[in-house]
All heavy atoms as TSV, in Angstrom:
chain	resi	resn	atom	element	x	y	z
A	1	MET	N	N	10.191	-11.137	-22.232
A	1	MET	CA	C	10.142	-10.128	-21.125
A	1	MET	C	C	11.590	-9.838	-20.722
A	1	MET	O	O	12.331	-10.724	-20.330
A	1	MET	CB	C	9.331	-10.690	-19.986
A	1	MET	CG	C	9.117	-9.721	-18.858
A	1	MET	SD	S	8.191	-10.388	-17.476
A	1	MET	CE	C	6.506	-10.095	-18.067
A	2	ASP	N	N	11.974	-8.580	-20.840
A	2	ASP	CA	C	13.343	-8.207	-20.426
A	2	ASP	C	C	13.459	-8.120	-18.937
A	2	ASP	O	O	12.418	-8.048	-18.215
A	2	ASP	CB	C	13.803	-6.932	-21.142
A	2	ASP	CG	C	12.977	-5.708	-20.766
A	2	ASP	OD1	O	12.002	-5.870	-20.014
A	2	ASP	OD2	O	13.305	-4.605	-21.176
A	3	PRO	N	N	14.645	-8.109	-18.386
A	3	PRO	CA	C	14.859	-8.034	-16.914
A	3	PRO	C	C	14.180	-6.835	-16.200
A	3	PRO	O	O	13.647	-6.990	-15.139
A	3	PRO	CB	C	16.327	-8.051	-16.779
A	3	PRO	CG	C	16.899	-8.595	-17.969
A	3	PRO	CD	C	15.936	-8.226	-19.089
A	4	ARG	N	N	14.235	-5.697	-16.876
A	4	ARG	CA	C	13.657	-4.516	-16.181
A	4	ARG	C	C	12.094	-4.639	-16.107
A	4	ARG	O	O	11.560	-4.303	-15.085
A	4	ARG	CB	C	13.982	-3.276	-16.998
A	4	ARG	CG	C	13.548	-2.058	-16.348
A	4	ARG	CD	C	14.179	-0.817	-16.977
A	4	ARG	NE	N	13.750	0.354	-16.200
A	4	ARG	CZ	C	13.632	1.547	-16.668
A	4	ARG	NH1	N	13.962	1.771	-17.916
A	4	ARG	NH2	N	13.252	2.490	-15.930
A	5	THR	N	N	11.475	-5.109	-17.156
A	5	THR	CA	C	10.030	-5.323	-17.099
A	5	THR	C	C	9.667	-6.414	-16.065
A	5	THR	O	O	8.699	-6.268	-15.363
A	5	THR	CB	C	9.504	-5.720	-18.524
A	5	THR	OG1	O	9.953	-4.738	-19.477
A	5	THR	CG2	C	8.041	-5.794	-18.564
A	6	ARG	N	N	10.466	-7.442	-16.089
A	6	ARG	CA	C	10.185	-8.534	-15.182
A	6	ARG	C	C	10.344	-8.053	-13.675
A	6	ARG	O	O	9.489	-8.358	-12.795
A	6	ARG	CB	C	11.133	-9.719	-15.404
A	6	ARG	CG	C	10.797	-10.923	-14.487
A	6	ARG	CD	C	11.696	-12.077	-14.781
A	6	ARG	NE	N	13.108	-11.804	-14.456
A	6	ARG	CZ	C	14.102	-11.821	-15.373
A	6	ARG	NH1	N	13.858	-12.164	-16.649
A	6	ARG	NH2	N	15.318	-11.535	-15.022
A	7	ASN	N	N	11.380	-7.259	-13.392
A	7	ASN	CA	C	11.588	-6.713	-12.066
A	7	ASN	C	C	10.436	-5.786	-11.641
A	7	ASN	O	O	10.008	-5.837	-10.536
A	7	ASN	CB	C	12.887	-5.994	-11.981
A	7	ASN	CG	C	14.072	-6.951	-12.026
A	7	ASN	OD1	O	13.910	-8.160	-11.825
A	7	ASN	ND2	N	15.228	-6.431	-12.314
A	8	SER	N	N	9.940	-4.988	-12.629
A	8	SER	CA	C	8.825	-4.114	-12.324
A	8	SER	C	C	7.547	-4.922	-12.022
A	8	SER	O	O	6.774	-4.570	-11.099
A	8	SER	CB	C	8.573	-3.177	-13.529
A	8	SER	OG	O	9.626	-2.291	-13.691
A	9	ALA	N	N	7.328	-5.976	-12.761
A	9	ALA	CA	C	6.156	-6.791	-12.557
A	9	ALA	C	C	6.208	-7.500	-11.190
A	9	ALA	O	O	5.213	-7.585	-10.486
A	9	ALA	CB	C	6.023	-7.799	-13.678
A	10	ILE	N	N	7.397	-8.001	-10.852
A	10	ILE	CA	C	7.594	-8.649	-9.576
A	10	ILE	C	C	7.349	-7.670	-8.424
A	10	ILE	O	O	6.674	-7.980	-7.436
A	10	ILE	CB	C	8.943	-9.327	-9.483
A	10	ILE	CG1	C	9.043	-10.502	-10.432
A	10	ILE	CG2	C	9.251	-9.793	-8.052
A	10	ILE	CD1	C	10.379	-11.111	-10.589
A	11	ALA	N	N	7.923	-6.436	-8.569
A	11	ALA	CA	C	7.748	-5.447	-7.515
A	11	ALA	C	C	6.270	-5.093	-7.355
A	11	ALA	O	O	5.800	-4.949	-6.225
A	11	ALA	CB	C	8.611	-4.222	-7.859
A	12	ALA	N	N	5.517	-4.877	-8.462
A	12	ALA	CA	C	4.155	-4.575	-8.415
A	12	ALA	C	C	3.383	-5.696	-7.741
A	12	ALA	O	O	2.472	-5.439	-6.932
A	12	ALA	CB	C	3.574	-4.273	-9.802
A	13	LEU	N	N	3.727	-6.948	-8.091
A	13	LEU	CA	C	3.027	-8.123	-7.453
A	13	LEU	C	C	3.252	-8.138	-5.970
A	13	LEU	O	O	2.289	-8.357	-5.217
A	13	LEU	CB	C	3.483	-9.380	-8.134
A	13	LEU	CG	C	2.923	-10.690	-7.601
A	13	LEU	CD1	C	1.478	-10.728	-8.000
A	13	LEU	CD2	C	3.651	-11.883	-8.093
A	14	VAL	N	N	4.482	-7.894	-5.542
A	14	VAL	CA	C	4.760	-7.934	-4.132
A	14	VAL	C	C	4.025	-6.815	-3.378
A	14	VAL	O	O	3.406	-7.015	-2.331
A	14	VAL	CB	C	6.295	-7.799	-3.824
A	14	VAL	CG1	C	6.604	-7.541	-2.436
A	14	VAL	CG2	C	6.967	-9.061	-4.371
A	15	ILE	N	N	4.007	-5.622	-3.958
A	15	ILE	CA	C	3.321	-4.475	-3.370
A	15	ILE	C	C	1.789	-4.775	-3.301
A	15	ILE	O	O	1.172	-4.550	-2.251
A	15	ILE	CB	C	3.590	-3.185	-4.153
A	15	ILE	CG1	C	5.080	-2.792	-3.988
A	15	ILE	CG2	C	2.710	-2.036	-3.687
A	15	ILE	CD1	C	5.522	-1.701	-4.977
A	16	LEU	N	N	1.236	-5.213	-4.400
A	16	LEU	CA	C	-0.194	-5.516	-4.352
A	16	LEU	C	C	-0.555	-6.616	-3.383
A	16	LEU	O	O	-1.593	-6.604	-2.680
A	16	LEU	CB	C	-0.679	-5.854	-5.767
A	16	LEU	CG	C	-0.790	-4.681	-6.717
A	16	LEU	CD1	C	-1.104	-5.124	-8.116
A	16	LEU	CD2	C	-1.804	-3.655	-6.206
A	17	PHE	N	N	0.283	-7.662	-3.305
A	17	PHE	CA	C	0.050	-8.749	-2.368
A	17	PHE	C	C	0.088	-8.276	-0.976
A	17	PHE	O	O	-0.718	-8.584	-0.125
A	17	PHE	CB	C	1.052	-9.870	-2.628
A	17	PHE	CG	C	0.793	-11.083	-1.807
A	17	PHE	CD1	C	-0.275	-11.922	-2.110
A	17	PHE	CD2	C	1.649	-11.452	-0.771
A	17	PHE	CE1	C	-0.516	-13.083	-1.392
A	17	PHE	CE2	C	1.425	-12.585	-0.035
A	17	PHE	CZ	C	0.346	-13.393	-0.313
A	18	GLY	N	N	1.125	-7.405	-0.657
A	18	GLY	CA	C	1.260	-6.891	0.670
A	18	GLY	C	C	0.065	-6.028	1.037
A	18	GLY	O	O	-0.456	-6.132	2.198
A	19	PHE	N	N	-0.382	-5.170	0.148
A	19	PHE	CA	C	-1.532	-4.346	0.460
A	19	PHE	C	C	-2.797	-5.169	0.506
A	19	PHE	O	O	-3.760	-4.841	1.219
A	19	PHE	CB	C	-1.678	-3.179	-0.541
A	19	PHE	CG	C	-0.858	-1.977	-0.145
A	19	PHE	CD1	C	0.369	-1.750	-0.757
A	19	PHE	CD2	C	-1.266	-1.126	0.856
A	19	PHE	CE1	C	1.146	-0.696	-0.399
A	19	PHE	CE2	C	-0.531	-0.034	1.232
A	19	PHE	CZ	C	0.699	0.200	0.593
A	20	GLY	N	N	-2.850	-6.295	-0.269
A	20	GLY	CA	C	-4.012	-7.169	-0.159
A	20	GLY	C	C	-4.163	-7.815	1.219
A	20	GLY	O	O	-5.266	-7.879	1.778
A	21	ILE	N	N	-3.031	-8.226	1.736
A	21	ILE	CA	C	-3.036	-8.753	3.120
A	21	ILE	C	C	-3.447	-7.647	4.092
A	21	ILE	O	O	-4.230	-7.920	5.012
A	21	ILE	CB	C	-1.684	-9.332	3.470
A	21	ILE	CG1	C	-1.402	-10.598	2.653
A	21	ILE	CG2	C	-1.567	-9.670	4.974
A	21	ILE	CD1	C	-0.027	-11.135	2.780
A	22	GLY	N	N	-2.911	-6.456	3.915
A	22	GLY	CA	C	-3.295	-5.328	4.762
A	22	GLY	C	C	-4.791	-5.027	4.700
A	22	GLY	O	O	-5.460	-4.772	5.683
A	23	ALA	N	N	-5.316	-5.099	3.513
A	23	ALA	CA	C	-6.743	-4.848	3.294
A	23	ALA	C	C	-7.618	-5.906	3.973
A	23	ALA	O	O	-8.692	-5.682	4.419
A	23	ALA	CB	C	-7.088	-4.718	1.795
A	24	TYR	N	N	-7.066	-7.143	3.940
A	24	TYR	CA	C	-7.783	-8.254	4.635
A	24	TYR	C	C	-7.921	-8.002	6.124
A	24	TYR	O	O	-8.974	-8.246	6.718
A	24	TYR	CB	C	-7.063	-9.544	4.365
A	24	TYR	CG	C	-7.733	-10.769	5.012
A	24	TYR	CD1	C	-8.838	-11.307	4.431
A	24	TYR	CD2	C	-7.221	-11.315	6.193
A	24	TYR	CE1	C	-9.458	-12.417	5.029
A	24	TYR	CE2	C	-7.814	-12.397	6.781
A	24	TYR	CZ	C	-8.940	-12.968	6.157
A	24	TYR	OH	O	-9.525	-14.015	6.794
A	25	PHE	N	N	-6.850	-7.468	6.724
A	25	PHE	CA	C	-6.874	-7.269	8.172
A	25	PHE	C	C	-7.377	-5.864	8.538
A	25	PHE	O	O	-7.531	-5.597	9.758
A	25	PHE	CB	C	-5.487	-7.471	8.768
A	25	PHE	CG	C	-5.120	-8.954	8.779
A	25	PHE	CD1	C	-4.128	-9.406	7.957
A	25	PHE	CD2	C	-5.732	-9.859	9.595
A	25	PHE	CE1	C	-3.741	-10.731	7.926
A	25	PHE	CE2	C	-5.378	-11.184	9.631
A	25	PHE	CZ	C	-4.415	-11.642	8.797
A	26	LEU	N	N	-7.574	-4.976	7.620
A	26	LEU	CA	C	-7.965	-3.592	7.901
A	26	LEU	C	C	-9.258	-3.506	8.733
A	26	LEU	O	O	-9.312	-2.696	9.648
A	26	LEU	CB	C	-8.035	-2.764	6.624
A	26	LEU	CG	C	-8.308	-1.327	6.795
A	26	LEU	CD1	C	-7.212	-0.635	7.575
A	26	LEU	CD2	C	-8.506	-0.645	5.435
A	27	PRO	N	N	-10.317	-4.281	8.434
A	27	PRO	CA	C	-11.498	-4.148	9.213
A	27	PRO	C	C	-11.273	-4.497	10.653
A	27	PRO	O	O	-11.810	-3.790	11.561
A	27	PRO	CB	C	-12.487	-5.151	8.564
A	27	PRO	CG	C	-12.005	-5.237	7.142
A	27	PRO	CD	C	-10.551	-5.086	7.236
A	28	LYS	N	N	-10.484	-5.497	10.976
A	28	LYS	CA	C	-10.200	-5.906	12.355
A	28	LYS	C	C	-9.411	-4.785	13.020
A	28	LYS	O	O	-9.705	-4.461	14.199
A	28	LYS	CB	C	-9.441	-7.212	12.409
A	28	LYS	CG	C	-10.258	-8.392	11.982
A	28	LYS	CD	C	-9.472	-9.656	12.089
A	28	LYS	CE	C	-10.278	-10.842	11.618
A	28	LYS	NZ	N	-9.589	-12.101	11.702
A	29	VAL	N	N	-8.462	-4.238	12.313
A	29	VAL	CA	C	-7.668	-3.138	12.958
A	29	VAL	C	C	-8.582	-1.921	13.191
A	29	VAL	O	O	-8.473	-1.299	14.255
A	29	VAL	CB	C	-6.475	-2.777	12.003
A	29	VAL	CG1	C	-5.791	-1.507	12.437
A	29	VAL	CG2	C	-5.533	-3.917	11.885
A	30	MET	N	N	-9.466	-1.614	12.253
A	30	MET	CA	C	-10.349	-0.421	12.430
A	30	MET	C	C	-11.254	-0.666	13.587
A	30	MET	O	O	-11.569	0.260	14.312
A	30	MET	CB	C	-11.101	-0.186	11.126
A	30	MET	CG	C	-10.262	0.419	10.057
A	30	MET	SD	S	-11.219	0.837	8.609
A	30	MET	CE	C	-12.308	2.042	9.253
A	31	LEU	N	N	-11.795	-1.914	13.759
A	31	LEU	CA	C	-12.651	-2.204	14.897
A	31	LEU	C	C	-11.939	-2.007	16.209
A	31	LEU	O	O	-12.467	-1.498	17.206
A	31	LEU	CB	C	-13.326	-3.590	14.758
A	31	LEU	CG	C	-14.354	-3.708	13.699
A	31	LEU	CD1	C	-14.753	-5.166	13.570
A	31	LEU	CD2	C	-15.576	-2.883	14.094
A	32	TYR	N	N	-10.677	-2.502	16.234
A	32	TYR	CA	C	-9.895	-2.404	17.425
A	32	TYR	C	C	-9.632	-0.914	17.796
A	32	TYR	O	O	-9.777	-0.516	18.909
A	32	TYR	CB	C	-8.558	-3.172	17.277
A	32	TYR	CG	C	-7.664	-3.067	18.466
A	32	TYR	CD1	C	-7.893	-3.814	19.603
A	32	TYR	CD2	C	-6.564	-2.218	18.469
A	32	TYR	CE1	C	-7.048	-3.730	20.755
A	32	TYR	CE2	C	-5.739	-2.108	19.549
A	32	TYR	CZ	C	-5.971	-2.863	20.714
A	32	TYR	OH	O	-5.156	-2.788	21.760
A	33	VAL	N	N	-9.147	-0.189	16.779
A	33	VAL	CA	C	-8.885	1.241	17.044
A	33	VAL	C	C	-10.192	2.013	17.294
A	33	VAL	O	O	-10.247	2.944	18.114
A	33	VAL	CB	C	-8.125	1.836	15.846
A	33	VAL	CG1	C	-7.942	3.355	15.940
A	33	VAL	CG2	C	-6.759	1.157	15.681
A	34	GLY	N	N	-11.283	1.605	16.606
A	34	GLY	CA	C	-12.595	2.258	16.778
A	34	GLY	C	C	-13.115	2.141	18.148
A	34	GLY	O	O	-13.968	3.001	18.578
A	35	ASP	N	N	-12.749	1.172	18.918
A	35	ASP	CA	C	-13.172	0.993	20.286
A	35	ASP	C	C	-12.682	2.176	21.129
A	35	ASP	O	O	-13.298	2.572	22.111
A	35	ASP	CB	C	-12.713	-0.309	20.910
A	35	ASP	CG	C	-13.496	-1.535	20.428
A	35	ASP	OD1	O	-14.645	-1.306	19.911
A	35	ASP	OD2	O	-12.989	-2.638	20.530
A	36	ARG	N	N	-11.506	2.693	20.798
A	36	ARG	CA	C	-10.900	3.804	21.478
A	36	ARG	C	C	-11.379	5.145	20.927
A	36	ARG	O	O	-11.731	6.056	21.708
A	36	ARG	CB	C	-9.418	3.778	21.467
A	36	ARG	CG	C	-8.794	2.802	22.461
A	36	ARG	CD	C	-8.329	1.573	21.756
A	36	ARG	NE	N	-7.744	0.593	22.704
A	36	ARG	CZ	C	-8.235	-0.605	22.917
A	36	ARG	NH1	N	-9.367	-0.931	22.256
A	36	ARG	NH2	N	-7.703	-1.420	23.707
A	37	SER	N	N	-11.417	5.254	19.606
A	37	SER	CA	C	-11.821	6.503	18.983
A	37	SER	C	C	-12.265	6.247	17.521
A	37	SER	O	O	-11.485	5.752	16.711
A	37	SER	CB	C	-10.630	7.479	18.917
A	37	SER	OG	O	-10.869	8.587	18.125
A	38	PRO	N	N	-13.510	6.579	17.215
A	38	PRO	CA	C	-14.018	6.388	15.837
A	38	PRO	C	C	-13.250	7.252	14.841
A	38	PRO	O	O	-13.067	6.840	13.704
A	38	PRO	CB	C	-15.467	6.800	15.896
A	38	PRO	CG	C	-15.854	6.683	17.346
A	38	PRO	CD	C	-14.628	6.962	18.093
A	39	VAL	N	N	-12.816	8.450	15.262
A	39	VAL	CA	C	-12.065	9.284	14.371
A	39	VAL	C	C	-10.728	8.673	14.015
A	39	VAL	O	O	-10.268	8.702	12.887
A	39	VAL	CB	C	-11.890	10.673	15.020
A	39	VAL	CG1	C	-10.952	11.586	14.195
A	39	VAL	CG2	C	-13.225	11.352	15.275
A	40	ALA	N	N	-10.072	8.041	15.037
A	40	ALA	CA	C	-8.786	7.371	14.760
A	40	ALA	C	C	-8.988	6.209	13.826
A	40	ALA	O	O	-8.135	5.938	12.977
A	40	ALA	CB	C	-8.213	6.932	16.065
A	41	ALA	N	N	-10.085	5.485	13.888
A	41	ALA	CA	C	-10.349	4.395	13.005
A	41	ALA	C	C	-10.495	4.895	11.572
A	41	ALA	O	O	-9.928	4.265	10.637
A	41	ALA	CB	C	-11.632	3.661	13.394
A	42	GLY	N	N	-11.166	6.012	11.388
A	42	GLY	CA	C	-11.260	6.625	10.058
A	42	GLY	C	C	-9.851	7.067	9.598
A	42	GLY	O	O	-9.529	6.937	8.385
A	43	GLY	N	N	-9.033	7.536	10.491
A	43	GLY	CA	C	-7.693	7.957	10.145
A	43	GLY	C	C	-6.850	6.789	9.672
A	43	GLY	O	O	-6.043	6.888	8.804
A	44	VAL	N	N	-7.017	5.624	10.323
A	44	VAL	CA	C	-6.302	4.403	9.881
A	44	VAL	C	C	-6.654	4.038	8.482
A	44	VAL	O	O	-5.810	3.757	7.662
A	44	VAL	CB	C	-6.620	3.224	10.896
A	44	VAL	CG1	C	-6.137	1.907	10.339
A	44	VAL	CG2	C	-6.003	3.499	12.233
A	45	ALA	N	N	-7.925	4.104	8.156
A	45	ALA	CA	C	-8.381	3.784	6.756
A	45	ALA	C	C	-7.806	4.775	5.780
A	45	ALA	O	O	-7.312	4.379	4.711
A	45	ALA	CB	C	-9.922	3.770	6.706
A	46	ILE	N	N	-7.859	6.045	6.109
A	46	ILE	CA	C	-7.333	7.067	5.224
A	46	ILE	C	C	-5.770	6.879	5.001
A	46	ILE	O	O	-5.293	6.951	3.935
A	46	ILE	CB	C	-7.602	8.466	5.754
A	46	ILE	CG1	C	-9.153	8.711	5.606
A	46	ILE	CG2	C	-6.840	9.525	5.004
A	46	ILE	CD1	C	-9.595	9.998	6.301
A	47	LEU	N	N	-5.064	6.581	6.078
A	47	LEU	CA	C	-3.630	6.367	5.983
A	47	LEU	C	C	-3.313	5.125	5.147
A	47	LEU	O	O	-2.360	5.112	4.370
A	47	LEU	CB	C	-3.045	6.205	7.393
A	47	LEU	CG	C	-2.929	7.522	8.157
A	47	LEU	CD1	C	-2.409	7.188	9.583
A	47	LEU	CD2	C	-2.040	8.510	7.479
A	48	PHE	N	N	-4.164	4.113	5.237
A	48	PHE	CA	C	-3.921	2.885	4.443
A	48	PHE	C	C	-4.079	3.202	2.970
A	48	PHE	O	O	-3.231	2.817	2.149
A	48	PHE	CB	C	-4.933	1.807	4.832
A	48	PHE	CG	C	-4.782	0.524	4.033
A	48	PHE	CD1	C	-3.790	-0.348	4.429
A	48	PHE	CD2	C	-5.589	0.236	2.972
A	48	PHE	CE1	C	-3.597	-1.564	3.670
A	48	PHE	CE2	C	-5.424	-0.926	2.285
A	48	PHE	CZ	C	-4.466	-1.851	2.637
A	49	VAL	N	N	-5.102	3.923	2.572
A	49	VAL	CA	C	-5.315	4.254	1.186
A	49	VAL	C	C	-4.195	5.231	0.672
A	49	VAL	O	O	-3.710	5.043	-0.418
A	49	VAL	CB	C	-6.704	4.923	0.954
A	49	VAL	CG1	C	-6.870	5.446	-0.404
A	49	VAL	CG2	C	-7.776	3.908	1.300
A	50	LEU	N	N	-3.845	6.168	1.479
A	50	LEU	CA	C	-2.778	7.110	1.071
A	50	LEU	C	C	-1.443	6.357	0.941
A	50	LEU	O	O	-0.657	6.634	0.020
A	50	LEU	CB	C	-2.629	8.224	2.092
A	50	LEU	CG	C	-3.745	9.281	2.079
A	50	LEU	CD1	C	-3.538	10.285	3.216
A	50	LEU	CD2	C	-3.833	9.984	0.745
A	51	ALA	N	N	-1.162	5.405	1.796
A	51	ALA	CA	C	0.076	4.649	1.730
A	51	ALA	C	C	0.110	3.853	0.406
A	51	ALA	O	O	1.180	3.739	-0.196
A	51	ALA	CB	C	0.197	3.677	2.931
A	52	PHE	N	N	-1.028	3.258	-0.032
A	52	PHE	CA	C	-1.055	2.536	-1.261
A	52	PHE	C	C	-0.601	3.439	-2.439
A	52	PHE	O	O	0.260	3.043	-3.230
A	52	PHE	CB	C	-2.498	2.076	-1.479
A	52	PHE	CG	C	-2.663	1.246	-2.746
A	52	PHE	CD1	C	-2.281	-0.051	-2.818
A	52	PHE	CD2	C	-3.244	1.837	-3.908
A	52	PHE	CE1	C	-2.440	-0.791	-4.000
A	52	PHE	CE2	C	-3.412	1.104	-5.021
A	52	PHE	CZ	C	-2.991	-0.216	-5.091
A	53	PHE	N	N	-1.180	4.629	-2.515
A	53	PHE	CA	C	-0.739	5.524	-3.647
A	53	PHE	C	C	0.638	6.086	-3.444
A	53	PHE	O	O	1.371	6.287	-4.406
A	53	PHE	CB	C	-1.783	6.673	-3.787
A	53	PHE	CG	C	-3.129	6.191	-4.323
A	53	PHE	CD1	C	-4.201	6.119	-3.475
A	53	PHE	CD2	C	-3.245	5.784	-5.618
A	53	PHE	CE1	C	-5.449	5.680	-3.961
A	53	PHE	CE2	C	-4.405	5.365	-6.147
A	53	PHE	CZ	C	-5.535	5.289	-5.290
A	54	LEU	N	N	1.085	6.275	-2.205
A	54	LEU	CA	C	2.396	6.763	-1.944
A	54	LEU	C	C	3.477	5.790	-2.403
A	54	LEU	O	O	4.481	6.218	-2.985
A	54	LEU	CB	C	2.563	7.080	-0.431
A	54	LEU	CG	C	3.907	7.596	-0.042
A	54	LEU	CD1	C	4.144	8.988	-0.545
A	54	LEU	CD2	C	4.061	7.563	1.501
A	55	VAL	N	N	3.236	4.529	-2.198
A	55	VAL	CA	C	4.243	3.529	-2.582
A	55	VAL	C	C	4.374	3.535	-4.105
A	55	VAL	O	O	5.574	3.495	-4.625
A	55	VAL	CB	C	3.807	2.125	-2.065
A	55	VAL	CG1	C	4.638	1.025	-2.786
A	55	VAL	CG2	C	3.967	2.025	-0.588
A	56	PHE	N	N	3.337	3.578	-4.809
A	56	PHE	CA	C	3.431	3.587	-6.292
A	56	PHE	C	C	4.007	4.885	-6.828
A	56	PHE	O	O	4.724	4.949	-7.817
A	56	PHE	CB	C	2.105	3.240	-6.945
A	56	PHE	CG	C	1.836	1.769	-6.906
A	56	PHE	CD1	C	0.846	1.225	-6.081
A	56	PHE	CD2	C	2.506	0.914	-7.746
A	56	PHE	CE1	C	0.594	-0.094	-6.035
A	56	PHE	CE2	C	2.247	-0.431	-7.737
A	56	PHE	CZ	C	1.331	-0.930	-6.868
A	57	TRP	N	N	3.731	6.012	-6.166
A	57	TRP	CA	C	4.259	7.290	-6.566
A	57	TRP	C	C	5.799	7.303	-6.385
A	57	TRP	O	O	6.560	7.747	-7.202
A	57	TRP	CB	C	3.587	8.420	-5.762
A	57	TRP	CG	C	4.157	9.775	-6.042
A	57	TRP	CD1	C	3.961	10.520	-7.166
A	57	TRP	CD2	C	5.010	10.537	-5.158
A	57	TRP	NE1	N	4.666	11.664	-7.092
A	57	TRP	CE2	C	5.314	11.740	-5.865
A	57	TRP	CE3	C	5.494	10.345	-3.933
A	57	TRP	CZ2	C	6.072	12.744	-5.308
A	57	TRP	CZ3	C	6.326	11.286	-3.348
A	57	TRP	CH2	C	6.549	12.490	-4.013
A	58	LEU	N	N	6.241	6.775	-5.214
A	58	LEU	CA	C	7.622	6.721	-4.924
A	58	LEU	C	C	8.368	5.750	-5.880
A	58	LEU	O	O	9.466	6.061	-6.355
A	58	LEU	CB	C	7.891	6.222	-3.458
A	58	LEU	CG	C	7.572	7.237	-2.392
A	58	LEU	CD1	C	7.696	6.630	-0.988
A	58	LEU	CD2	C	8.454	8.494	-2.517
A	59	ARG	N	N	7.709	4.672	-6.220
A	59	ARG	CA	C	8.290	3.757	-7.172
A	59	ARG	C	C	8.439	4.399	-8.556
A	59	ARG	O	O	9.438	4.235	-9.211
A	59	ARG	CB	C	7.451	2.481	-7.299
A	59	ARG	CG	C	7.938	1.504	-8.318
A	59	ARG	CD	C	7.975	0.099	-7.784
A	59	ARG	NE	N	8.328	-0.805	-8.773
A	59	ARG	CZ	C	9.620	-1.143	-9.105
A	59	ARG	NH1	N	10.581	-0.578	-8.426
A	59	ARG	NH2	N	9.844	-1.986	-10.056
A	60	ALA	N	N	7.430	5.155	-8.980
A	60	ALA	CA	C	7.516	5.847	-10.280
A	60	ALA	C	C	8.615	6.849	-10.288
A	60	ALA	O	O	9.374	7.017	-11.223
A	60	ALA	CB	C	6.175	6.499	-10.607
A	61	ARG	N	N	8.772	7.600	-9.174
A	61	ARG	CA	C	9.846	8.622	-9.061
A	61	ARG	C	C	11.202	7.918	-9.109
A	61	ARG	O	O	12.140	8.395	-9.743
A	61	ARG	CB	C	9.744	9.405	-7.755
A	61	ARG	CG	C	8.807	10.529	-7.847
A	61	ARG	CD	C	8.909	11.362	-6.602
A	61	ARG	NE	N	10.259	11.914	-6.480
A	61	ARG	CZ	C	10.550	13.012	-5.914
A	61	ARG	NH1	N	9.595	13.754	-5.432
A	61	ARG	NH2	N	11.810	13.437	-5.834
A	62	SER	N	N	11.335	6.813	-8.462
A	62	SER	CA	C	12.587	6.037	-8.450
A	62	SER	C	C	12.938	5.571	-9.858
A	62	SER	O	O	14.084	5.625	-10.244
A	62	SER	CB	C	12.462	4.868	-7.501
A	62	SER	OG	O	13.550	3.997	-7.634
A	63	GLN	N	N	11.953	5.104	-10.587
A	63	GLN	CA	C	12.237	4.565	-11.941
A	63	GLN	C	C	12.540	5.668	-12.892
A	63	GLN	O	O	13.281	5.490	-13.821
A	63	GLN	CB	C	11.065	3.685	-12.375
A	63	GLN	CG	C	11.031	2.383	-11.684
A	63	GLN	CD	C	10.090	1.388	-12.355
A	63	GLN	OE1	O	9.208	1.783	-13.152
A	63	GLN	NE2	N	10.205	0.157	-11.996
A	64	ARG	N	N	11.924	6.840	-12.695
A	64	ARG	CA	C	12.251	8.004	-13.578
A	64	ARG	C	C	13.674	8.382	-13.420
A	64	ARG	O	O	14.327	8.801	-14.347
A	64	ARG	CB	C	11.369	9.169	-13.263
A	64	ARG	CG	C	10.230	9.334	-14.213
A	64	ARG	CD	C	9.438	10.579	-13.976
A	64	ARG	NE	N	8.269	10.238	-13.181
A	64	ARG	CZ	C	7.875	10.873	-12.098
A	64	ARG	NH1	N	8.483	11.989	-11.754
A	64	ARG	NH2	N	6.821	10.495	-11.478
A	65	GLY	N	N	14.242	8.231	-12.205
A	65	GLY	CA	C	15.580	8.606	-11.960
A	65	GLY	C	C	16.611	7.583	-12.570
A	65	GLY	O	O	17.764	7.899	-12.813
A	66	ASP	N	N	16.125	6.354	-12.892
A	66	ASP	CA	C	17.016	5.307	-13.415
A	66	ASP	C	C	17.277	5.513	-14.905
A	66	ASP	O	O	18.219	4.978	-15.442
A	66	ASP	CB	C	16.366	3.899	-13.235
A	66	ASP	CG	C	16.359	3.466	-11.829
A	66	ASP	OD1	O	17.084	4.110	-11.006
A	66	ASP	OD2	O	15.602	2.563	-11.474
A	67	ARG	N	N	16.499	6.331	-15.590
A	67	ARG	CA	C	16.644	6.464	-17.025
A	67	ARG	C	C	17.827	7.354	-17.388
A	67	ARG	O	O	18.368	8.159	-16.867
A	67	ARG	CB	C	15.390	7.076	-17.622
A	67	ARG	CG	C	14.263	6.114	-17.575
A	67	ARG	CD	C	13.085	6.628	-18.230
A	67	ARG	NE	N	11.963	5.694	-17.978
A	67	ARG	CZ	C	10.740	5.920	-18.349
A	67	ARG	NH1	N	10.416	7.053	-18.936
A	67	ARG	NH2	N	9.846	5.081	-18.064
């Protein structure tokens, strides 16, 4: 495994681990926000999913620039 591949794998692991922790706490956050507004709770879930894809999209753009 060359250094570039290893760094990519480590970055992906950290990102997935971070989002895994976020997904673990997401129901509690949604219930807390949902007490104030059900629409806002749905927005929190949508933002979480969009952030997941946004991070990987930004990482891909960053790596395309390295070539």
